[in-house]
N, C-alpha and C positions, 0 to 999 in steps of 0.2 A: 147500440154504440157503447161500449164500457168506458165508464167514468173512471178517470184515473183518481186515486186516493193518494194520500201520503202513505207512507210504510208505516206498519203497525211498530214496530222499532224505529226509532228518529233516527239512529244509527246506520241503520242498514244502507243505506244510499252511498254514505261516507266510506263504510267498509265494501262494500263494491267497487270503488273507485281506487280503494288502497289495494284490493288485491288485484285486479284490471293494471294497476300501475306496477304492482311487485311481476307480473304476468310480463309486461310489456318490455319491463327492464332488462330480465334475462332472455327474452326473445331477440331484443337489437342490441344485447351486448357485444357481438361479433362485428356487427355494423357500425359501432361507434368506434370500436378498437381497429378496424380498417383505417375510418374515417382520422384518427389519428395519425397511423403512421404513415399512413400515405402522405399526407399534408407536409407533416414532419421531412420526410424524405425529397420530395419534390421543392419545397422551401431551401433547404440546404443545398438543394445540387448533390444530394448526398445519394450513395451506391444502393442504399436498401429499398425497398420498394417504392415506387415514385414515378418512374419514367413511364408515359404515356406511349404504347404501339411501338417499341423497343427495349432492346435488354440493357440494364446496368449492369455490368460486371462487377463480381466483387475479387479481393483478392485472394489468396489462399492462407496467408499466416496471419499473424496479428491485426483481422480488419475491425478497427474501434467502432465501425459505424455498425455492427450486427452483433446481439447477444447470442451466446452459445455458436461462433463461428466453426467451420473446422478446417483444417490443413488436407483433407484427402480427399476433396474432390473442389474443382471451382466452380462456382454458384454465378447465375445472373438472373435477376429480378426484372418484371416491368408490369404494367397494367394494359389489359385490354379494355377500350371504352367502347361497350355495345351499342349505347342509345343512337349513335348515328349511323352503325352499321355494320357489317360482321367485319371481322377478323381471322386472316389467316395466318396461321401458325406453318412454316416451310422447315422441315428436319433433313437434311441430307442423308446419303448413303455413307456407312463407315468404308474406310478404306481396311480396316482392321479391327477385329474385337473390341470393345471397350463400353463398359457399363455406362450408361447416361440414363435421366429421367426429365422429362417436362412435366410436373407437374400442374394440374389446371384445377382453380378454385374458384369458388363465388364469396361474394361479401358476408355470407353466414359462417365461415371458415368451414366448407363443406368441400371435400373432393369431389370432383365433378369427372376428373377423367386423369390417367397418368400415360404419356406417350412414353414406351420403352419402359425402363425401368424393369421389373421379373420377366418382362413378355420378352426381353432381348432386345435388337434394335427394331425400330419401327420407323423406317423412312417414310417421308409422303406428305401430303399436304392435308391440314385439319383447319375448318371452316368452325370459329366458334361465332355463335349466335346469340343474341340477345332474347329475352322472353316474349317481346314483340315483333320478333323477324318471321316474317312467314313468305318470303322469296327463294328463290331458285337457289338449290348448292350446284355450283360450277363441279362439271365433269373430274372424276380422279379425287375429288375432295372428301373428307370423312367429316361429317356437321357433327360437332361437339355444343348442345342445348345448354346455355348459363341462363339460371331463372334471376340473376339481378342484371344491374345495367353497367357494370364495371365485374372483371375478371379480374385477379390476381394471378399471374404465370411465373414460376421460377424453372428454372433450367438447372440441374448438377450433374457435373462430367468428372468421373473417377480422373485421379490424379496420382501417381504414384512418384513422389518427391519433386524436388526443383529441376532434376533433369528432364522430366517428365511431361512439363509444364507446356511446352512449343504445340509438343502433339495433342495434348486434350484443349489447349487453345483453337487447335485447328477445328477439332471436334466442333465446339464451343460456338467457332464462328460458321459452321453449318447448320445452326439455329436461329430463324430469323421470325419477326413476329411484325407485321403491317398490317392496314387495312387493305381489306378485300377492293377497295376503288384504287388503291396507288398501287396494287397488284393487278390488276387487272390492265394500267396503263404503263407500267414500268416494271412488272415482274419482280427479280430480285436484285434489281439495279437500282433500288430506290434511295432516294435522299430523304431524311425528315428528321426537324431540329433535333438538337441535343436534348432540348426537355420544350415542353409544352405550356408556355405562361396561361393559357385560358384553362387547363387542366389545375392548376394552382388556384385560379379564380373559381373553379367549381367546389374547391375544397373547402375555402375561405370559411372561417365561419367564427362570428361575436355575438354572444348570448346576450339578449337584452332581458331575459327573464329573471327572478326573483331568485337568488343563489340557491336557495335549498331544492329548488325545483328547476335547475339548470340541466339537470343528467336527462329531465325531458325533450329540453328545448333543443341537447345533441340528437338524441332520439330521434326527434322530428326533421331535423337536417339530416341526417345521414339516410333516413327514409326517402326523404327526397331527391338526393343526390344518386341511391342506389336502386331505388325498387321502379318498379315501370309504374304507370296511371291507372293501369287497369287493376292494379292490386288493391285501390279502395272498395273495390265491389267484387272482386275477384275472392280475394284471401281472407277468409273469416278471420284469422287473426287482425289483419288489420282493420277490419270493419267493427270488432270488439273495441278497439284501442281509439275509434270516434267519440266513445262517451268520455274520453278522458283527454277530449281536444286534439288527439295524433292522426296524422293522415298523411299521405304520399303527396297530394296535390299542395297541402297547405301547411305541411310542417309540425310545429307546435301551435296553437292558438290557446295560450296561456292567459291572453286576457278576457278569454270568453268564460273561464271558469269561477265558478263562487268561492268563497273564501276554505269552506269546508275541503271540497276538493282539492285545492291547494294543499292544503295543511295533509290531507289524506296521501298525496303523491309524494310529498317531503317526506313523512314516515316510508312510503313504499321505496323511496330512492335507498333511504339506509337498508333495509330490511334486505333488499335485493342484493346491497354488496356485502352484506354478511351470509347469505344463501351461497354466494358465489366464491366466497371463501372458504366457507365449511365443506362445499362440492367438490373443490379441488382437492383439500386435507383428506377427502374419504373417496377419491377419484382412482385411487391405484392402489392394487395389491403389494404389500412390503415383504421382501424375504429377502434377508441376508445383508440388510441395510439399501438394497434396492429397489426403487420405485417403480412398478410395472404399469403403464396406462394406455390402457387398448382401446380407448374411446377416439383416439385423434383422429381426424380427417372425417369423422361418418357419427359425430355424436347424437344428429337428428333431432328427434323430438324430446330427448332429456334437454330441456331448456336449462335448467342450472348445469349441469355437465359440458353442455357447450358452451355456453357464457365463462366456465372455469378453464375451459382451455384455449378459449378466445384471450382468455386476460393473460395467462401463462405460460401459454403453450401456442401463439396465434402461428399458424402456416403450416400447423404439423399433417404430416401427411399419414394415410393407413399403416399400420404396423407391417402388415405383411409386405410392403415396400421399404421403409423406412423405420426402423423402431428405434427407441431413445431412453432405456433405462438409465435413471439417474440416482445419485447417493450422494447424502451430505455426510454419511456416518460411517463409523467400521464395524465390523462384524460382532461388536457389543452395546452397538448401537450411540456410541463415543462418537462427539462431531470431529471431523475431522481436521487437521492442525498441522502445518509444517513443522510445528516443535516436535514431532515425532516422526519414526519410521515406519513404514508400512509395506506389507508383500499382496499382490493380488495374483495369486497361484492356482494356473489350469493342469489339474493333473493330465495324466497321460490320454489322450482320446475324448477329452471333457473341454476342448477351447469351445468356444458359441459356433452352434451349428448353423451357418449361414452360407447363401449361395454363391455369395459375391466376397465380401470380408468385412470384418470386425477391427473395431479401433475403439480404445478411449482415450478421450480428451479431460483437459484441466483447466478449471475456471476458477477465478475469485468470486468473491459473494455479489459481485454486479454480472457475472456472467458474461465475463472477457476472460482471453488469453492473457497468462501470465507470462510478462519478458522473464527471459531468463538467458545464461550466457552461450547454450547449448543451441537456442532455438529450437527447442523440441518441446511442442505443444501437445502433442498427443502419442500413441504408440498401439501398434496393432500388428496384425496378420499379415500386412502389406510392409512395415517398416524394415529399410533394408537391415540388415545383421541382426536382427532377433533373433534370442538365442534358446535353445530346447537344451535341458537339461538330460543327464546320461539315463534318467527313468522314464523318459520322455515328458515331464512335464514341462511349462511355458511360468516362468515367474517373473513378473513386473514388479520393479522395485520405486515406490513411489515416497521421496522424499526429501529436504532441501539442500542437505548437502551431497556431493557426489558420494556413490557407494565405492565401493573397491572395485580394481579395475576389470576386476573378473564379471562384474554386475553392471558394469556402466553402459553394456549394451542394450539392455533393457530397463533404463532407468527413465522415469516419468519425473523429472524434476518437480517441486513443488515450493511455493512461497514459505516465508517464515511464520504467517498465518493462516486462518482459513481457506479453507477452499472445499470445491465439489468435485465431482467426477460424472461424465456422461459417456455411456457407452453406445456407440453408434453401430449397430446391427443391419447390415444390406443384405435384403434379401433374408430375412429370418426364417429359419427351418420352422416344421408344426412343432417340433418340441419345444422349440421357443415360444410359439404361439397359443399351443394349448396346455401350457403351464410345467409341462414334466420334465423341461431344462431349465434350471434358474442359476445365474450367476454365481459363484463363490464369492462370500462376505471378504470385505478388504482387512487383512490382520495388521493389527499393531504388534511391533516388533520391540518396541520397548516402551 
């Protein structure tokens, strides 16, 4: 038997707790982000993520519940609670071609599966199963395994203007999510409460830990709610975190920690926050002012990158499905402001190479749509009346005041102050994904 002795360096154990705490904070960042987002959504009965076993639909125009909204698709969000059993997603066949996607992710902000999207229409029955499910898969169902006890599901259906909304809504109405137990008894003629108060109780959390280490109290709570109990023995990362009081079964046992470990974790929480912000700042290639982030939906075991995306781009899909370059500056690196006039010009044959469509949206500093008299919040390849110049180029005029009548059809209204732009590329071509095509910079005209 080896006798345990004190470490040669007295601070070694504290430093190990500090390093383990930093790793835990990065690793668990997506769990905590989803915990907050889902709880706020259910508590407010709002439209964003927060409904259990059903979709909550969003409006298409200026929806104030959602950051970086868009008006080229109608979206719906929901959560599948898999600890009580599998959940069925049913997607109806289309009567006419239309782009849609049903995005399935886990609580680590990783995409598990996309129904539809670049594959085209994908009607059928899909069975979401949690990490501890080992039961049968009913006939004619495709199993989709999720490694957390809760999955986040988002459906998006293309819509081309207000007149097209009823047809898009009909497609959206053909996408259902319900527990397998309900489906087996009622089929799609099911009835589920508008929201589930027990799910709100599941997410409710009040920390009792000292303020400096409350981030780890939240981590422990999120682990307890989203991970299977088996992870306490089966997952090497979770087993590592036992040394700092974290576990799935018991959340965060901070009272069992000595003062030096508590102090180490307090330092770790601050350091992890700084690492996340630094990782986000360096997560993207910046060309002509546009940021290209390629790791959305699949950052995997790059813990800092995954935490950065969960903090700033929660719920992002993989770039080949939905790719969102964004910019806050013009082609000279100057901040965008409605006190100036701009043009985004695509030369002939140089519009974004996409399989579906492209669209650029205008946002304020809080990433919301900006109200304007025209009701136009974005503009792109599907915009009615978008004009092409005689030389084959397409110019988008970005300014606060209305441009000359000849340019009005290509006007994206800006506020009188700061703004930013997000380009949506649905079905980005290989030229975008491999970097051989880059968006032109936003050129200032005055």
